C-alpha positions as CSV (number, residue, x, y, z in Angstrom):
1,M,0.0,0.0,0.0
2,R,1.0,3.6,-0.1
3,P,3.1,5.0,2.8
4,R,1.5,4.2,6.2
5,R,0.2,7.7,6.7
6,V,-3.3,8.6,7.9
7,L,-5.3,11.8,8.0
8,I,-7.8,11.7,10.8
9,V,-10.7,14.1,10.6
10,H,-12.2,14.6,14.1
11,P,-15.0,17.1,14.2
12,Y,-16.2,16.6,17.8
13,G,-15.9,19.7,19.9
14,H,-16.3,18.2,23.3
15,V,-14.6,15.5,25.4
16,G,-16.0,12.1,25.0
17,G,-15.4,8.5,23.9
18,P,-14.3,9.4,20.4
19,D,-11.3,11.4,21.9
20,R,-10.0,8.3,23.6
21,F,-10.7,6.3,20.5
22,V,-8.4,8.6,18.6
23,T,-5.7,8.7,21.2
24,N,-5.7,4.9,21.7
25,L,-5.6,4.4,17.9
26,V,-2.6,6.7,17.6
27,R,-0.8,5.1,20.5
28,C,-1.2,1.5,19.3
29,L,-0.4,2.2,15.6
30,T,2.4,4.7,15.9
31,I,4.6,2.0,17.4
32,R,3.8,-0.1,14.3
33,G,5.2,2.5,12.0
34,W,2.1,4.5,11.1
35,Q,2.1,8.3,11.0
36,F,-0.9,10.5,11.7
37,W,-2.1,14.0,10.8
38,I,-5.2,15.0,12.7
39,V,-7.7,17.8,11.9
40,L,-9.7,19.2,14.8
41,S,-12.5,21.8,14.6
42,K,-11.0,23.9,17.4
43,E,-8.1,24.1,19.8
44,R,-8.8,22.0,22.9
45,P,-6.9,19.8,25.4
46,L,-7.0,16.8,23.0
47,A,-4.6,18.8,20.7
48,H,-2.0,19.0,23.5
49,T,-2.4,15.2,24.2
50,L,-1.9,14.4,20.5
51,H,1.2,16.8,20.2
52,R,2.8,14.8,23.1
53,L,2.2,11.6,21.1
54,G,4.2,13.2,18.2
55,V,1.2,13.8,16.0
56,S,0.8,16.8,13.7
57,V,-2.5,18.6,14.6
58,V,-4.3,21.1,12.3
59,I,-7.1,23.3,13.6
60,L,-9.7,23.9,10.9
61,P,-12.7,26.0,12.2
62,S,-14.6,25.2,9.0
63,L,-14.9,21.6,10.0
64,Q,-18.4,20.7,11.2
65,T,-20.9,17.9,11.3
66,L,-23.9,18.0,9.1
67,P,-26.6,20.1,10.8
68,R,-29.9,18.3,11.5
69,T,-32.0,20.8,9.8
70,F,-33.8,21.5,6.5
71,S,-32.9,25.2,6.7
72,P,-31.5,26.3,3.3
73,F,-29.3,28.8,5.0
74,D,-27.7,26.3,7.4
75,L,-27.2,23.7,4.6
76,A,-25.7,26.3,2.3
77,R,-23.3,27.4,5.0
78,H,-22.4,23.8,5.7
79,A,-21.7,23.2,2.0
80,L,-19.3,26.2,1.9
81,R,-17.5,25.0,5.0
82,T,-17.2,21.5,3.7
83,R,-15.7,22.8,0.5
84,T,-13.0,24.6,2.5
85,A,-12.4,21.5,4.6
86,V,-12.1,19.3,1.5
87,Q,-9.6,21.7,0.0
88,S,-7.5,21.7,3.2
89,A,-7.7,17.9,3.4
90,K,-6.5,17.6,-0.2
91,A,-3.6,19.9,0.4
92,L,-2.5,17.8,3.4
93,I,-2.9,14.5,1.5
94,E,-0.8,15.8,-1.4
95,R,1.9,17.4,0.7
96,H,2.5,14.4,2.9
97,D,1.6,11.5,0.5
98,I,-1.2,10.3,2.8
99,G,-2.8,7.0,2.0
100,V,-5.9,6.9,4.2
101,V,-8.4,9.5,5.4
102,H,-10.3,8.4,8.5
103,A,-13.3,10.5,9.5
104,V,-14.6,10.2,13.1
105,H,-18.3,11.0,12.6
106,E,-21.1,9.5,10.6
107,T,-22.0,12.8,8.8
108,M,-18.4,13.2,7.5
109,W,-19.6,11.6,4.3
110,T,-19.9,15.2,3.1
111,L,-16.1,15.5,3.3
112,L,-15.4,12.0,2.0
113,R,-17.5,12.7,-1.0
114,G,-15.1,15.5,-1.9
115,L,-12.2,13.0,-1.9
116,R,-13.8,10.4,-4.2
117,D,-11.8,11.2,-7.2
118,G,-8.4,10.4,-5.6
119,S,-6.7,7.1,-4.9
120,I,-6.9,7.6,-1.2
121,G,-8.6,5.0,1.1
122,R,-11.7,6.5,2.8
123,V,-12.7,5.2,6.2
124,V,-15.4,6.4,8.6
125,S,-15.9,5.3,12.2
126,V,-19.4,5.4,13.8
127,H,-19.4,5.7,17.6
128,G,-23.1,6.0,18.3
129,L,-26.6,5.3,17.0
130,R,-27.7,8.8,16.3
131,F,-27.0,8.3,12.6
132,A,-30.1,6.1,12.4
133,S,-32.6,8.6,13.9
134,P,-34.8,10.3,13.0
135,P,-35.6,8.0,10.1
136,W,-34.8,10.6,7.4
137,A,-31.4,11.1,8.9
138,G,-30.8,7.4,9.1
139,W,-31.8,6.9,5.5
140,L,-29.5,9.8,4.4
141,N,-26.4,8.8,6.5
142,T,-26.7,5.1,5.6
143,R,-27.0,5.7,1.8
144,M,-24.3,8.3,1.7
145,L,-21.8,6.4,3.8
146,S,-22.4,3.3,1.7
147,A,-21.5,5.4,-1.4
148,D,-18.7,7.6,-0.1
149,A,-16.7,5.4,2.4
150,D,-14.6,2.4,1.4
151,R,-14.9,1.0,4.9
152,I,-17.2,1.8,7.9
153,I,-15.9,1.0,11.4
154,C,-18.7,0.0,13.7
155,V,-18.0,0.3,17.4
156,S,-20.4,-2.5,18.3
157,D,-22.4,-5.3,16.7
158,V,-25.6,-3.3,17.2
159,V,-24.2,-0.5,15.0
160,R,-23.1,-3.1,12.4
161,H,-26.6,-4.6,12.3
162,A,-28.1,-1.1,11.9
163,F,-26.1,-0.6,8.7
164,L,-26.9,-4.1,7.5
165,G,-30.6,-3.2,8.0
166,G,-29.9,-0.2,5.7
167,H,-28.6,-2.6,3.0
168,V,-25.0,-1.5,3.3
169,P,-22.8,-4.3,1.7
170,P,-21.3,-6.4,4.5
171,R,-17.8,-6.2,3.0
172,K,-17.8,-2.4,3.8
173,L,-18.5,-3.0,7.5
174,S,-15.8,-3.7,10.1
175,L,-16.5,-4.4,13.7
176,V,-13.9,-2.7,15.9
177,P,-15.0,-2.5,19.5
178,S,-13.8,0.2,21.8
179,S,-10.3,-0.5,23.2
180,V,-8.7,0.2,26.6
181,D,-5.1,1.1,27.3
182,L,-4.4,-1.6,29.8
183,G,-1.1,0.1,30.7
184,C,-3.0,3.1,32.0
185,F,-6.1,1.4,33.2
186,R,-4.7,-1.2,35.6
187,P,-5.6,-2.2,39.2
188,G,-2.5,-0.7,40.8
189,V,-3.6,2.9,40.0
190,S,-4.5,4.9,43.1
191,G,-7.7,6.9,43.4
192,L,-6.9,8.5,46.7
193,A,-6.1,11.9,45.1
194,F,-9.5,12.1,43.5
195,R,-11.2,11.1,46.8
196,R,-9.3,13.8,48.6
197,E,-10.5,16.3,46.0
198,L,-14.0,15.2,46.7
199,G,-13.4,15.1,50.5
200,V,-14.2,11.4,50.6
201,E,-12.4,9.1,53.0
202,P,-10.8,5.9,51.7
203,E,-13.3,3.7,53.4
204,T,-16.4,5.6,52.3
205,P,-18.5,4.0,49.6
206,L,-18.2,6.0,46.4
207,I,-20.6,5.4,43.4
208,G,-20.4,7.3,40.2
209,T,-21.0,7.7,36.5
210,V,-18.3,8.8,34.0
211,G,-19.0,10.2,30.6
212,S,-20.7,13.0,28.7
213,V,-23.7,14.5,30.5
214,D,-26.8,14.5,28.3
215,E,-30.3,13.0,28.4
216,R,-29.4,9.8,26.6
217,K,-27.0,8.8,29.4
218,G,-29.9,8.4,31.9
219,H,-28.5,10.7,34.6
220,S,-32.0,11.6,35.9
221,Y,-32.5,7.9,36.8
222,F,-29.1,7.8,38.5
223,L,-30.1,10.8,40.7
224,D,-33.3,9.1,41.7
225,A,-31.4,5.9,42.5
226,C,-28.9,8.0,44.6
227,A,-31.8,9.4,46.7
228,K,-33.0,5.9,47.4
229,L,-29.5,4.7,48.3
230,H,-28.8,7.7,50.5
231,E,-31.8,6.6,52.7
232,R,-30.4,3.1,53.0
233,C,-26.7,4.0,53.3
234,P,-26.3,7.6,54.5
235,A,-22.5,7.3,54.5
236,A,-22.3,6.7,50.7
237,R,-21.1,9.4,48.4
238,F,-22.0,9.9,44.7
239,V,-20.3,11.6,41.8
240,I,-21.2,12.5,38.2
241,V,-18.0,13.0,36.1
242,G,-17.9,14.3,32.6
243,H,-19.9,17.5,32.0
244,S,-18.7,20.1,29.6
245,G,-19.5,23.1,31.8
246,S,-20.7,26.4,30.2
247,D,-18.7,25.7,27.0
248,G,-20.6,22.5,26.1
249,P,-23.4,22.1,23.6
250,P,-26.5,24.2,24.6
251,A,-28.6,21.1,25.1
252,Q,-26.0,19.6,27.5
253,V,-25.6,22.9,29.4
254,E,-29.4,23.0,29.9
255,F,-29.6,19.4,31.0
256,L,-26.8,19.9,33.5
257,R,-28.8,22.8,35.0
258,Q,-31.8,20.6,35.3
259,L,-29.8,17.9,37.0
260,R,-28.4,20.3,39.5
261,N,-31.9,21.5,40.3
262,R,-33.1,17.9,40.6
263,A,-30.2,17.0,43.0
264,E,-31.1,19.9,45.2
265,A,-34.8,18.9,45.2
266,L,-33.8,15.4,46.3
267,A,-31.6,16.8,49.1
268,L,-28.4,15.3,47.5
269,N,-26.2,18.4,47.6
270,Q,-24.2,17.2,50.6
271,C,-23.5,13.7,49.2
272,L,-23.3,14.2,45.4
273,S,-20.7,16.1,43.3
274,F,-20.7,17.2,39.7
275,I,-17.2,17.1,38.2
276,P,-16.3,18.4,34.7
277,A,-14.7,16.2,32.1
278,R,-11.1,15.5,32.9
279,Q,-8.0,13.6,31.6
280,D,-7.2,11.5,34.7
281,V,-9.9,8.9,34.0
282,P,-7.9,5.9,35.4
283,E,-7.6,7.7,38.8
284,V,-11.3,8.5,38.8
285,M,-12.2,4.9,38.1
286,A,-9.8,3.7,40.8
287,A,-11.5,6.0,43.3
288,L,-15.0,4.4,42.6
289,D,-16.3,1.3,44.3
290,I,-19.0,0.9,41.6
291,L,-19.5,2.4,38.2
292,V,-23.1,3.0,37.1
293,Q,-24.0,3.3,33.4
294,P,-27.7,4.2,33.5
295,S,-27.9,5.0,29.7
296,L,-31.2,5.0,27.8
297,T,-29.4,4.2,24.5
298,E,-25.7,3.2,23.9
299,A,-23.8,2.0,20.9
300,G,-20.5,1.0,22.5
301,P,-19.8,2.8,25.8
302,R,-16.2,3.1,26.9
303,A,-16.7,3.8,30.6
304,P,-17.8,0.3,31.5
305,L,-14.8,-1.2,29.8
306,E,-12.4,1.2,31.6
307,A,-14.1,0.4,34.9
308,M,-13.8,-3.3,34.2
309,A,-10.1,-2.8,33.4
310,M,-9.7,-1.2,36.8
311,E,-11.4,-4.3,38.4
312,R,-14.5,-2.3,39.3
313,P,-18.0,-3.9,38.9
314,V,-20.5,-2.2,36.6
315,V,-24.2,-1.6,37.2
316,G,-25.7,-0.8,33.8
317,T,-28.9,-0.9,31.8
318,R,-29.8,-3.8,29.6
319,I,-29.5,-2.0,26.3
320,E,-27.7,-2.4,23.0
321,G,-23.9,-1.8,23.3
322,T,-23.8,-2.0,27.1
323,A,-25.2,-5.5,27.1
324,E,-22.5,-6.5,24.6
325,E,-19.8,-5.4,27.0
326,V,-21.0,-6.2,30.5
327,V,-21.8,-9.8,31.2
328,D,-24.8,-9.8,33.6
329,G,-24.0,-11.6,36.8
330,E,-20.3,-12.0,35.9
331,T,-18.7,-8.6,35.4
332,G,-21.6,-6.5,36.7
333,I,-25.4,-6.3,37.0
334,L,-27.7,-5.2,34.2
335,V,-31.2,-3.8,34.9
336,N,-33.9,-2.4,32.7
337,A,-33.5,1.2,31.4
338,R,-35.5,4.0,33.1
339,D,-35.8,1.9,36.3
340,S,-34.2,3.8,39.2
341,D,-35.5,1.3,41.8
342,A,-33.6,-1.5,40.0
343,L,-30.5,0.6,39.7
344,A,-30.6,1.3,43.5
345,E,-31.2,-2.3,44.3
346,A,-28.3,-3.5,42.1
347,V,-25.9,-1.0,43.6
348,G,-27.1,-1.9,47.1
349,T,-26.5,-5.6,46.5
350,L,-22.9,-4.8,45.5
351,L,-22.3,-2.4,48.4
352,C,-23.4,-5.1,50.8
353,D,-21.1,-7.8,49.3
354,P,-17.4,-6.8,48.9
355,V,-16.5,-10.4,47.9
356,L,-19.0,-10.2,45.0
357,R,-17.5,-6.8,44.0
358,Q,-14.1,-8.2,44.0
359,R,-15.1,-11.3,42.0
360,M,-16.9,-9.2,39.4
361,G,-14.0,-6.8,39.1
362,Q,-11.5,-9.5,38.4
363,A,-13.8,-11.1,35.9
364,G,-14.2,-7.7,34.2
365,R,-10.4,-7.3,33.9
366,G,-10.1,-10.7,32.3
367,R,-12.8,-9.9,29.8
368,V,-11.2,-6.6,28.8
369,E,-7.8,-8.3,28.4
370,R,-9.3,-10.9,26.1
371,H,-11.6,-8.8,23.9
372,Y,-10.8,-5.0,24.2
373,S,-7.1,-4.6,24.4
374,M,-5.3,-2.0,22.2
375,A,-3.3,-4.8,20.5
376,T,-6.6,-6.3,19.3
377,T,-7.7,-2.9,18.0
378,A,-4.4,-2.3,16.3
379,D,-4.8,-5.5,14.3
380,L,-8.4,-4.7,13.3
381,I,-7.7,-1.1,12.3
382,E,-4.6,-2.1,10.2
383,N,-6.8,-4.5,8.3
384,V,-9.4,-1.8,7.8
385,Y,-6.9,0.7,6.5
386,E,-5.2,-1.8,4.2
387,S,-8.5,-3.1,2.7
388,A,-9.7,0.5,2.1
389,V,-6.6,1.3,0.1
390,S,-6.9,-1.9,-1.8
391,E,-10.2,-0.6,-3.2
392,H,-8.2,1.8,-5.4
393,R,-5.3,-0.3,-6.5
394,H,-6.8,-1.2,-9.8
């Protein structure tokens, strides 16, 4: 194939799973001789992390996802910005003899379409299920990705089946689950510093969620479960880690405000903390006794895998990608979505049984080592890149 050089186009403007997907991908393939150039939509902490990994980062404000609107003005503006992004991508590809462009969002088919005339391999990774709803968006994204991408990376089997249901050829679909850096996420990491930050003693039970804060993640049900648990175990503390603060998307900012008001109404202010998104996730996971993943929909969540790698049991909802990762009764406990009583009951069961917590934690670590290591991801991604380039050899 052409030189092992990849241009990653990463339009997300906030911290989340796709950020760790990109950093893990760079870490595991750089040591195999791959080189990366990464385009971001704005300057943010991810850029500094990537610079430390030896990656060239380009900030391109014109880069944006396809707006979910029929407004002619918004669509025209998006078309102009995409044209600028395509021109910049072509310049980078030509200057550095790049062989693969990898877009990290389902609506980046708009950019891939502008690169169809070249000999470059075109890859897109899909990290959620929003591409499939509402139905018109699902129809559009599925058809265009099928036409404009050589390979589509699906973070879970549920995503892959969604594309198969849209009649995307199976040869274009590659299942590449989320990976965990087992060198960073390991049982020996200490969570004491994070506990001190919260004012939580080492022996105090600490239960939390980690990840972006929006309605799809089910935080409202977590709060209701916390209120029930607080009645049964007044010493327990709770934490929600991952909000974007006032700089986040407007919907997330408003949802955070609603959650804070709800926490106050439930009299949780003294035992619950809201913590912004941060980089020291291994230390955060190490500080927790139990990770709760109360999501209403989830394609392939990263937090449960990271908690399992830290030998922490997971209480999650029995939905889509979460059920692919967490083995009910073995590495955690799964309950029905939107059921705060069941969440509280499952957490309470684990709080009362440290031996069960330890057994589930160890089983979780083993599962991540077998199925979600960065080495496994490296093999799968290399195959994706090489097969995408092979589409243009003849």
